[in-house]
TIRO-2110 file (N, C-alpha, C; in Angstrom, 1 decimal):
// TIRO-2110
-24.4, 6.8, 15.9, N, 1, A
-23.9, 8.3, 15.7, CA, 1, A
-23.6, 9.1, 17.0, C, 1, A
-22.4, 9.8, 17.2, N, 2, A
-22.5, 10.5, 18.6, CA, 2, A
-22.6, 12.0, 18.4, C, 2, A
-22.5, 12.5, 17.1, N, 3, A
-22.6, 13.8, 16.8, CA, 3, A
-24.0, 14.4, 17.2, C, 3, A
-23.9, 15.6, 17.7, N, 4, A
-24.9, 16.6, 18.0, CA, 4, A
-25.5, 17.1, 16.8, C, 4, A
-26.9, 17.2, 17.0, N, 5, A
-27.7, 17.7, 15.9, CA, 5, A
-27.6, 19.2, 16.1, C, 5, A
-27.4, 20.1, 14.8, N, 6, A
-27.6, 21.3, 14.8, CA, 6, A
-28.7, 22.1, 14.6, C, 6, A
-29.6, 21.1, 14.3, N, 7, A
-31.1, 21.7, 14.2, CA, 7, A
-31.9, 21.9, 15.2, C, 7, A
-32.0, 23.0, 15.7, N, 8, A
-32.9, 23.4, 17.0, CA, 8, A
-34.2, 23.6, 16.9, C, 8, A
-34.8, 23.4, 15.6, N, 9, A
-36.0, 23.5, 15.4, CA, 9, A
-36.5, 24.9, 16.2, C, 9, A
-36.0, 25.8, 16.2, N, 10, A
-36.7, 27.2, 16.9, CA, 10, A
-36.6, 28.5, 16.0, C, 10, A
-37.3, 29.2, 16.0, N, 11, A
-37.2, 30.4, 15.3, CA, 11, A
-36.3, 31.5, 15.9, C, 11, A
-35.2, 31.5, 15.4, N, 12, A
-34.2, 32.5, 16.1, CA, 12, A
-34.3, 33.9, 15.6, C, 12, A
-35.2, 34.3, 14.7, N, 13, A
-35.3, 35.5, 14.2, CA, 13, A
-35.5, 36.6, 15.0, C, 13, A
-36.3, 36.5, 16.3, N, 14, A
-36.3, 37.5, 17.3, CA, 14, A
-34.9, 37.8, 18.0, C, 14, A
-34.4, 36.6, 18.4, N, 15, A
-33.3, 36.5, 18.8, CA, 15, A
-32.0, 37.5, 18.0, C, 15, A
-32.0, 37.0, 16.6, N, 16, A
-31.0, 37.7, 15.8, CA, 16, A
-31.3, 39.0, 15.6, C, 16, A
-32.6, 39.5, 15.7, N, 17, A
-33.0, 40.7, 15.6, CA, 17, A
-32.5, 42.0, 16.8, C, 17, A
-32.6, 41.1, 18.0, N, 18, A
-32.4, 42.0, 19.1, CA, 18, A
-31.1, 42.7, 19.2, C, 18, A
-31.1, 44.0, 19.5, N, 19, A
-30.1, 44.9, 19.8, CA, 19, A
-29.5, 45.2, 21.3, C, 19, A
-28.3, 44.9, 21.6, N, 20, A
-28.0, 44.9, 23.0, CA, 20, A
-27.7, 46.5, 23.3, C, 20, A
-28.6, 46.7, 24.5, N, 21, A
-28.5, 48.1, 24.9, CA, 21, A
-27.4, 48.3, 26.1, C, 21, A
-27.0, 49.5, 26.2, N, 22, A
-25.9, 49.8, 27.1, CA, 22, A
-26.1, 49.2, 28.4, C, 22, A
-27.6, 49.1, 28.8, N, 23, A
-27.7, 48.6, 30.3, CA, 23, A
-27.4, 46.9, 30.3, C, 23, A
-27.7, 46.5, 28.9, N, 24, A
-27.3, 44.9, 29.0, CA, 24, A
-25.7, 44.7, 29.0, C, 24, A
-24.9, 45.6, 28.4, N, 25, A
-23.4, 45.6, 28.5, CA, 25, A
-22.9, 45.8, 29.9, C, 25, A
-23.7, 46.3, 30.9, N, 26, A
-23.4, 46.8, 32.3, CA, 26, A
-23.3, 45.3, 32.9, C, 26, A
-24.0, 44.3, 32.7, N, 27, A
-24.1, 43.2, 33.2, CA, 27, A
-23.1, 42.1, 32.6, C, 27, A
-22.3, 42.4, 31.6, N, 28, A
-21.4, 41.3, 31.3, CA, 28, A
-20.3, 41.7, 31.9, C, 28, A
-19.5, 40.5, 32.7, N, 29, A
-18.4, 40.6, 33.5, CA, 29, A
-17.1, 40.9, 32.4, C, 29, A
-16.3, 41.6, 32.9, N, 30, A
-15.2, 42.1, 32.2, CA, 30, A
-14.2, 40.8, 32.1, C, 30, A
-13.5, 40.4, 31.1, N, 31, A
-12.7, 39.3, 31.0, CA, 31, A
-11.3, 39.7, 31.1, C, 31, A
-10.6, 39.6, 32.4, N, 32, A
-9.6, 40.2, 32.9, CA, 32, A
-8.3, 38.9, 32.8, C, 32, A
-7.2, 39.3, 32.8, N, 33, A
-5.9, 38.4, 32.7, CA, 33, A
-6.2, 37.4, 33.8, C, 33, A
-6.9, 37.4, 34.8, N, 34, A
-7.0, 36.5, 35.9, CA, 34, A
-8.1, 35.7, 35.4, C, 34, A
-8.9, 35.8, 34.7, N, 35, A
-10.1, 35.1, 34.1, CA, 35, A
-9.4, 33.9, 33.1, C, 35, A
-8.5, 34.6, 32.1, N, 36, A
-8.0, 33.7, 31.3, CA, 36, A
-6.7, 32.7, 32.0, C, 36, A
-6.2, 33.1, 33.1, N, 37, A
-5.3, 32.4, 33.7, CA, 37, A
-5.8, 31.2, 34.5, C, 37, A
-7.1, 31.3, 34.9, N, 38, A
-7.7, 30.0, 35.5, CA, 38, A
-8.7, 29.3, 34.2, C, 38, A
-8.5, 29.5, 33.2, N, 39, A
-9.2, 28.9, 32.0, CA, 39, A
-8.3, 27.7, 31.6, C, 39, A
-8.9, 26.5, 31.1, N, 40, A
-8.3, 25.5, 30.7, CA, 40, A
-7.9, 26.1, 29.1, C, 40, A
-6.4, 25.7, 28.8, N, 41, A
-6.1, 25.8, 27.2, CA, 41, A
-5.9, 24.5, 26.3, C, 41, A
-6.8, 24.9, 25.6, N, 42, A
-7.0, 23.5, 24.6, CA, 42, A
-6.4, 23.8, 23.1, C, 42, A
-5.8, 23.1, 22.7, N, 43, A
-5.4, 23.0, 20.9, CA, 43, A
-6.3, 22.0, 20.4, C, 43, A
-7.1, 22.3, 19.6, N, 44, A
-8.3, 21.4, 19.2, CA, 44, A
-9.1, 20.8, 20.3, C, 44, A
-9.0, 19.4, 20.5, N, 45, A
-9.6, 18.7, 21.5, CA, 45, A
-8.5, 18.3, 22.7, C, 45, A
-7.3, 18.7, 22.6, N, 46, A
-6.1, 18.2, 23.1, CA, 46, A
-5.9, 19.3, 24.4, C, 46, A
-6.0, 18.8, 25.6, N, 47, A
-5.7, 19.8, 26.8, CA, 47, A
-4.1, 20.1, 26.8, C, 47, A
-4.0, 21.3, 26.7, N, 48, A
-2.5, 21.8, 26.6, CA, 48, A
-2.1, 22.2, 28.2, C, 48, A
-2.8, 23.0, 28.9, N, 49, A
-2.7, 23.4, 30.1, CA, 49, A
-3.9, 23.5, 30.9, C, 49, A
-3.9, 22.8, 32.2, N, 50, A
-5.2, 23.0, 32.9, CA, 50, A
-5.1, 24.4, 33.6, C, 50, A
-6.2, 25.1, 33.8, N, 51, A
-6.3, 26.3, 34.6, CA, 51, A
-6.0, 26.1, 36.0, C, 51, A
-5.9, 27.4, 36.6, N, 52, A
-5.7, 27.4, 38.1, CA, 52, A
-7.0, 27.5, 38.6, C, 52, A
-7.1, 26.6, 40.0, N, 53, A
-8.2, 26.8, 40.6, CA, 53, A
-8.1, 27.8, 41.5, C, 53, A
-9.1, 28.5, 41.7, N, 54, A
-9.4, 29.5, 42.5, CA, 54, A
-10.2, 29.2, 43.8, C, 54, A
-10.3, 27.8, 44.2, N, 55, A
-10.9, 27.5, 45.4, CA, 55, A
-10.4, 28.2, 46.7, C, 55, A
-11.2, 28.7, 47.4, N, 56, A
-10.8, 29.1, 48.5, CA, 56, A
-10.4, 28.1, 49.7, C, 56, A
-10.9, 27.0, 49.5, N, 57, A
-10.7, 25.7, 50.3, CA, 57, A
-10.3, 24.5, 49.3, C, 57, A
-9.1, 24.2, 48.9, N, 58, A
-8.9, 23.1, 47.8, CA, 58, A
-9.1, 21.8, 48.4, C, 58, A
-9.5, 20.8, 47.4, N, 59, A
-10.1, 19.7, 47.9, CA, 59, A
-8.9, 18.8, 48.7, C, 59, A
-9.0, 18.2, 49.8, N, 60, A
-8.5, 17.6, 50.7, CA, 60, A
-8.8, 16.0, 50.8, C, 60, A
-7.9, 15.2, 50.6, N, 61, A
-8.2, 13.7, 50.7, CA, 61, A
-8.6, 13.3, 52.1, C, 61, A
-9.7, 12.9, 52.4, N, 62, A
-10.1, 12.4, 53.6, CA, 62, A
-10.4, 11.0, 53.7, C, 62, A
-9.8, 10.4, 55.0, N, 63, A
-10.0, 9.0, 55.2, CA, 63, A
-11.3, 9.0, 56.3, C, 63, A
-12.2, 8.2, 55.6, N, 64, A
-13.7, 8.2, 56.5, CA, 64, A
-13.7, 7.1, 57.3, C, 64, A
-12.7, 6.1, 57.6, N, 65, A
-12.6, 5.0, 58.5, CA, 65, A
-12.2, 5.7, 60.1, C, 65, A
-13.1, 5.6, 60.7, N, 66, A
-12.7, 5.9, 62.2, CA, 66, A
-12.0, 5.2, 62.9, C, 66, A
-10.9, 5.7, 63.7, N, 67, A
-9.9, 4.6, 64.4, CA, 67, A
-11.0, 3.9, 65.3, C, 67, A
-10.4, 2.7, 65.4, N, 68, A
-11.2, 1.7, 66.6, CA, 68, A
-12.5, 1.1, 65.9, C, 68, A
-12.9, 1.6, 64.8, N, 69, A
-14.0, 0.8, 64.0, CA, 69, A
-13.9, -0.5, 63.4, C, 69, A
-12.6, -1.1, 63.4, N, 70, A
-12.3, -2.3, 62.8, CA, 70, A
-12.4, -2.4, 61.4, C, 70, A
-12.7, -1.1, 60.8, N, 71, A
-12.6, -1.1, 59.4, CA, 71, A
-11.1, -0.9, 58.7, C, 71, A
-10.9, -1.4, 57.5, N, 72, A
-9.6, -1.3, 56.9, CA, 72, A
-9.6, -1.4, 55.4, C, 72, A
-8.5, -0.8, 54.8, N, 73, A
-8.7, -0.9, 53.4, CA, 73, A
-7.8, -1.9, 52.8, C, 73, A
-8.1, -2.8, 51.8, N, 74, A
-7.2, -3.5, 51.5, CA, 74, A
-6.2, -2.9, 50.2, C, 74, A
-5.2, -3.6, 49.9, N, 75, A
-4.3, -2.9, 49.0, CA, 75, A
-4.8, -3.3, 47.6, C, 75, A
-4.3, -2.5, 46.6, N, 76, A
-4.6, -2.7, 45.2, CA, 76, A
-6.2, -2.2, 44.8, C, 76, A
-6.7, -1.3, 45.6, N, 77, A
-8.0, -1.0, 45.3, CA, 77, A
-9.2, -1.9, 45.5, C, 77, A
-8.8, -3.0, 46.4, N, 78, A
-9.8, -3.8, 46.5, CA, 78, A
-11.2, -3.4, 47.5, C, 78, A
-12.0, -4.3, 47.7, N, 79, A
-13.2, -3.7, 48.4, CA, 79, A
-12.7, -3.4, 49.8, C, 79, A
-13.7, -2.4, 50.5, N, 80, A
-13.1, -2.0, 51.8, CA, 80, A
-13.9, -2.8, 52.6, C, 80, A
-13.6, -3.2, 53.9, N, 81, A
-14.1, -3.9, 54.8, CA, 81, A
-15.3, -3.1, 55.4, C, 81, A
-16.2, -3.6, 55.8, N, 82, A
-17.3, -2.9, 56.1, CA, 82, A
-17.1, -2.3, 57.7, C, 82, A
-17.1, -1.1, 58.1, N, 83, A
-16.5, -0.6, 59.3, CA, 83, A
-17.7, -0.8, 60.5, C, 83, A
-18.9, -0.9, 60.1, N, 84, A
-20.1, -1.1, 60.8, CA, 84, A
-20.7, -2.5, 60.9, C, 84, A
-19.6, -3.5, 60.7, N, 85, A
-20.1, -4.9, 61.0, CA, 85, A
-19.6, -6.2, 60.2, C, 85, A
END
């Protein structure tokens, strides 16, 4: 069975009795339109729209084989030749 157990075996009464103070509200970030634009949108478990990345430097594909090393990539995802020997 892959379902997660909902039994945490912890006494949550102190947590449930806690009243949030005004000072605690100050540390909660505001949920802006930008926040929701960056979020993934799901309908149930189906991804409807992937959120927008805010990375300053988006990921870039990098070829790690140095020119003149003798290394090469074979077609169709087969093994890469050892560039060091």
